[in-house]
Biopython code that builds the backbone (N, CA, C, O; Angstrom):
import numpy as np
from Bio.PDB.StructureBuilder import StructureBuilder

atoms = [
    (1, "MET", "N", (121.705, 110.276, -42.068)),
    (1, "MET", "CA", (121.680, 108.852, -42.394)),
    (1, "MET", "C", (122.771, 108.710, -43.626)),
    (1, "MET", "O", (123.075, 109.583, -44.439)),
    (2, "ARG", "N", (123.339, 107.177, -43.520)),
    (2, "ARG", "CA", (124.088, 106.663, -44.600)),
    (2, "ARG", "C", (123.414, 106.394, -45.990)),
    (2, "ARG", "O", (122.235, 106.058, -46.099)),
    (3, "ASN", "N", (124.233, 106.567, -46.992)),
    (3, "ASN", "CA", (123.731, 106.207, -48.266)),
    (3, "ASN", "C", (123.879, 104.633, -48.541)),
    (3, "ASN", "O", (124.777, 104.102, -47.887)),
    (4, "PRO", "N", (123.250, 103.915, -49.277)),
    (4, "PRO", "CA", (123.305, 102.783, -49.551)),
    (4, "PRO", "C", (124.357, 102.111, -50.018)),
    (4, "PRO", "O", (124.573, 100.908, -49.875)),
    (5, "LYS", "N", (125.056, 102.953, -50.619)),
    (5, "LYS", "CA", (126.576, 102.311, -51.039)),
    (5, "LYS", "C", (127.211, 102.474, -49.950)),
    (5, "LYS", "O", (127.990, 101.524, -49.872)),
    (6, "GLU", "N", (127.346, 103.279, -48.873)),
    (6, "GLU", "CA", (128.163, 103.118, -47.717)),
    (6, "GLU", "C", (127.727, 102.111, -46.857)),
    (6, "GLU", "O", (128.474, 101.601, -46.021)),
    (7, "HIS", "N", (126.332, 101.733, -47.046)),
    (7, "HIS", "CA", (126.390, 100.477, -46.195)),
    (7, "HIS", "C", (126.619, 99.199, -46.636)),
    (7, "HIS", "O", (126.952, 98.207, -45.989)),
    (8, "LEU", "N", (126.353, 99.361, -48.081)),
    (8, "LEU", "CA", (127.111, 97.758, -48.796)),
    (8, "LEU", "C", (128.324, 97.918, -48.471)),
    (8, "LEU", "O", (128.743, 96.871, -47.977)),
    (9, "GLU", "N", (129.273, 98.893, -48.513)),
    (9, "GLU", "CA", (130.546, 98.737, -48.380)),
    (9, "GLU", "C", (130.810, 98.214, -46.795)),
    (9, "GLU", "O", (131.526, 97.238, -46.572)),
    (10, "ASP", "N", (130.217, 98.896, -45.838)),
    (10, "ASP", "CA", (130.525, 97.979, -44.594)),
    (10, "ASP", "C", (129.783, 96.843, -44.526)),
    (10, "ASP", "O", (129.931, 96.480, -43.359)),
    (11, "GLU", "N", (129.027, 96.013, -45.108)),
    (11, "GLU", "CA", (128.523, 94.744, -45.517)),
    (11, "GLU", "C", (129.855, 94.023, -45.909)),
    (11, "GLU", "O", (130.366, 93.134, -45.229)),
    (12, "LEU", "N", (130.348, 94.501, -47.062)),
    (12, "LEU", "CA", (131.415, 93.826, -47.856)),
    (12, "LEU", "C", (132.711, 93.508, -47.153)),
    (12, "LEU", "O", (133.368, 92.473, -47.272)),
    (13, "GLN", "N", (133.046, 94.824, -46.211)),
    (13, "GLN", "CA", (134.127, 94.635, -45.125)),
    (13, "GLN", "C", (133.622, 93.542, -44.247)),
    (13, "GLN", "O", (134.240, 92.477, -44.237)),
    (14, "ALA", "N", (132.593, 93.694, -43.534)),
    (14, "ALA", "CA", (132.180, 92.364, -42.439)),
    (14, "ALA", "C", (132.416, 91.029, -43.076)),
    (14, "ALA", "O", (133.016, 90.094, -42.544)),
    (15, "ILE", "N", (131.813, 91.040, -44.422)),
    (15, "ILE", "CA", (132.347, 89.617, -44.864)),
    (15, "ILE", "C", (133.521, 89.409, -45.163)),
    (15, "ILE", "O", (133.785, 88.207, -45.120)),
    (16, "ALA", "N", (134.457, 90.125, -45.485)),
    (16, "ALA", "CA", (135.629, 89.966, -45.801)),
    (16, "ALA", "C", (136.357, 89.414, -44.298)),
    (16, "ALA", "O", (137.022, 88.385, -44.180)),
    (17, "ALA", "N", (136.102, 90.176, -43.455)),
    (17, "ALA", "CA", (136.466, 90.009, -41.896)),
    (17, "ALA", "C", (135.933, 88.539, -41.483)),
    (17, "ALA", "O", (136.804, 87.870, -40.927)),
    (18, "VAL", "N", (135.115, 88.119, -41.584)),
    (18, "VAL", "CA", (134.507, 86.855, -41.174)),
    (18, "VAL", "C", (135.111, 85.883, -42.148)),
    (18, "VAL", "O", (135.292, 84.786, -41.621)),
    (19, "GLU", "N", (135.410, 85.936, -43.171)),
    (19, "GLU", "CA", (136.074, 84.788, -44.141)),
    (19, "GLU", "C", (137.439, 85.011, -43.482)),
    (19, "GLU", "O", (138.084, 83.969, -43.366)),
    (20, "ARG", "N", (137.987, 86.032, -43.061)),
    (20, "ARG", "CA", (139.395, 86.065, -42.741)),
    (20, "ARG", "C", (139.584, 84.840, -41.417)),
    (20, "ARG", "O", (140.502, 84.021, -41.385)),
    (21, "HIS", "N", (138.769, 84.931, -40.651)),
    (21, "HIS", "CA", (138.579, 84.209, -39.582)),
    (21, "HIS", "C", (137.654, 82.844, -39.669)),
    (21, "HIS", "O", (137.226, 82.445, -38.585)),
    (22, "ALA", "N", (137.403, 82.307, -40.505)),
    (22, "ALA", "CA", (136.667, 81.098, -41.020)),
    (22, "ALA", "C", (137.453, 80.066, -40.507)),
    (22, "ALA", "O", (136.867, 79.088, -40.041)),
    (23, "CYS", "N", (138.464, 80.097, -40.506)),
    (23, "CYS", "CA", (139.302, 79.052, -40.471)),
    (23, "CYS", "C", (139.675, 78.529, -38.849)),
    (23, "CYS", "O", (140.579, 77.747, -38.556)),
    (24, "VAL", "N", (138.818, 79.119, -38.001)),
    (24, "VAL", "CA", (138.995, 78.853, -36.552)),
    (24, "VAL", "C", (138.507, 77.707, -36.244)),
    (24, "VAL", "O", (137.610, 77.359, -37.012)),
    (25, "GLU", "N", (138.775, 76.901, -35.326)),
    (25, "GLU", "CA", (138.435, 75.442, -35.177)),
    (25, "GLU", "C", (137.094, 75.463, -34.481)),
    (25, "GLU", "O", (136.854, 76.504, -33.869)),
    (26, "ARG", "N", (136.084, 74.426, -34.452)),
    (26, "ARG", "CA", (135.083, 74.892, -33.756)),
    (26, "ARG", "C", (134.818, 74.705, -32.541)),
    (26, "ARG", "O", (133.785, 75.174, -32.064)),
    (27, "ALA", "N", (135.666, 74.009, -31.818)),
    (27, "ALA", "CA", (135.984, 73.742, -30.531)),
    (27, "ALA", "C", (136.470, 75.147, -30.028)),
    (27, "ALA", "O", (135.850, 75.591, -29.062)),
    (28, "ASP", "N", (137.452, 75.888, -30.521)),
    (28, "ASP", "CA", (137.928, 77.244, -30.287)),
    (28, "ASP", "C", (136.593, 78.224, -30.159)),
    (28, "ASP", "O", (136.315, 78.864, -29.145)),
    (29, "PHE", "N", (135.875, 78.215, -31.308)),
    (29, "PHE", "CA", (134.746, 79.171, -31.480)),
    (29, "PHE", "C", (133.964, 78.597, -30.430)),
    (29, "PHE", "O", (133.839, 79.465, -29.565)),
    (30, "GLU", "N", (133.376, 77.538, -30.095)),
    (30, "GLU", "CA", (132.460, 77.217, -29.018)),
    (30, "GLU", "C", (132.809, 77.604, -27.833)),
    (30, "GLU", "O", (131.943, 77.921, -27.017)),
    (31, "CYS", "N", (134.472, 77.656, -27.455)),
    (31, "CYS", "CA", (134.903, 78.048, -26.108)),
    (31, "CYS", "C", (134.846, 79.530, -26.011)),
    (31, "CYS", "O", (134.785, 79.981, -24.868)),
    (32, "GLY", "N", (134.853, 80.232, -26.841)),
    (32, "GLY", "CA", (135.588, 81.535, -27.145)),
    (32, "GLY", "C", (134.359, 82.666, -26.905)),
    (32, "GLY", "O", (133.990, 83.054, -28.014)),
    (33, "GLU", "N", (133.799, 83.154, -26.099)),
    (33, "GLU", "CA", (132.717, 83.999, -26.133)),
    (33, "GLU", "C", (132.989, 85.180, -26.764)),
    (33, "GLU", "O", (132.170, 85.721, -27.508)),
    (34, "LEU", "N", (134.174, 85.667, -26.507)),
    (34, "LEU", "CA", (134.569, 87.112, -27.262)),
    (34, "LEU", "C", (134.856, 86.689, -28.746)),
    (34, "LEU", "O", (134.817, 87.596, -29.577)),
    (35, "LEU", "N", (135.136, 85.434, -29.170)),
    (35, "LEU", "CA", (135.098, 85.288, -30.751)),
    (35, "LEU", "C", (133.639, 85.194, -31.078)),
    (35, "LEU", "O", (133.375, 85.706, -32.166)),
    (36, "GLN", "N", (132.790, 84.767, -30.545)),
    (36, "GLN", "CA", (131.477, 84.706, -30.717)),
    (36, "GLN", "C", (130.686, 85.871, -31.166)),
    (36, "GLN", "O", (130.134, 86.123, -32.237)),
    (37, "ILE", "N", (130.813, 86.682, -29.748)),
    (37, "ILE", "CA", (130.480, 88.146, -29.956)),
    (37, "ILE", "C", (130.955, 88.953, -31.096)),
    (37, "ILE", "O", (130.225, 89.817, -31.582)),
    (38, "TRP", "N", (132.066, 88.732, -31.519)),
    (38, "TRP", "CA", (132.850, 89.181, -32.887)),
    (38, "TRP", "C", (132.001, 88.809, -33.873)),
    (38, "TRP", "O", (131.217, 89.638, -34.335)),
    (39, "PHE", "N", (132.034, 87.590, -34.306)),
    (39, "PHE", "CA", (131.385, 87.051, -35.079)),
    (39, "PHE", "C", (129.740, 87.712, -35.289)),
    (39, "PHE", "O", (129.403, 88.386, -36.262)),
    (40, "LEU", "N", (129.005, 87.404, -34.341)),
    (40, "LEU", "CA", (127.910, 88.035, -34.212)),
    (40, "LEU", "C", (127.676, 89.949, -34.490)),
    (40, "LEU", "O", (126.589, 90.501, -34.663)),
    (41, "HIS", "N", (128.764, 90.488, -34.462)),
    (41, "HIS", "CA", (128.812, 91.648, -34.545)),
    (41, "HIS", "C", (128.993, 92.073, -36.013)),
    (41, "HIS", "O", (128.459, 93.048, -36.542)),
    (42, "HIS", "N", (129.773, 91.251, -36.547)),
    (42, "HIS", "CA", (129.980, 91.337, -37.960)),
    (42, "HIS", "C", (129.060, 90.722, -38.932)),
    (42, "HIS", "O", (129.158, 90.930, -40.141)),
    (43, "CYS", "N", (128.124, 89.928, -38.374)),
    (43, "CYS", "CA", (126.934, 89.450, -39.048)),
    (43, "CYS", "C", (125.570, 90.410, -38.909)),
    (43, "CYS", "O", (124.653, 90.332, -39.726)),
    (44, "GLU", "N", (125.558, 91.100, -38.050)),
    (44, "GLU", "CA", (124.475, 91.722, -38.215)),
    (44, "GLU", "C", (124.460, 92.940, -39.209)),
    (44, "GLU", "O", (125.435, 93.486, -39.726)),
    (45, "GLY", "N", (123.453, 93.166, -39.321)),
    (45, "GLY", "CA", (123.359, 94.000, -40.657)),
    (45, "GLY", "C", (122.537, 95.234, -40.254)),
    (45, "GLY", "O", (122.278, 96.103, -41.086)),
]
sb = StructureBuilder()
sb.init_structure("model")
sb.init_model(0)
sb.init_chain("A")
sb.init_seg("    ")
for serial, (resi, resn, name, xyz) in enumerate(atoms, 1):
    if name == "N":
        sb.init_residue(resn, " ", resi, " ")
    sb.init_atom(name, np.array(xyz, "f"), 0.0, 1.0, " ", f" {name:<3s}", serial, name[0])
structure = sb.get_structure()
């Protein structure tokens, strides 16, 4: 089992990744199944 600090570091990295791609246009997001899956994967905790 991972310790809380490692889990928090993973969460912070996921947030940074989502923020880097937050500029995607809504239409592109709605049409991009892989992009949607990617975002969901990084938002799961």
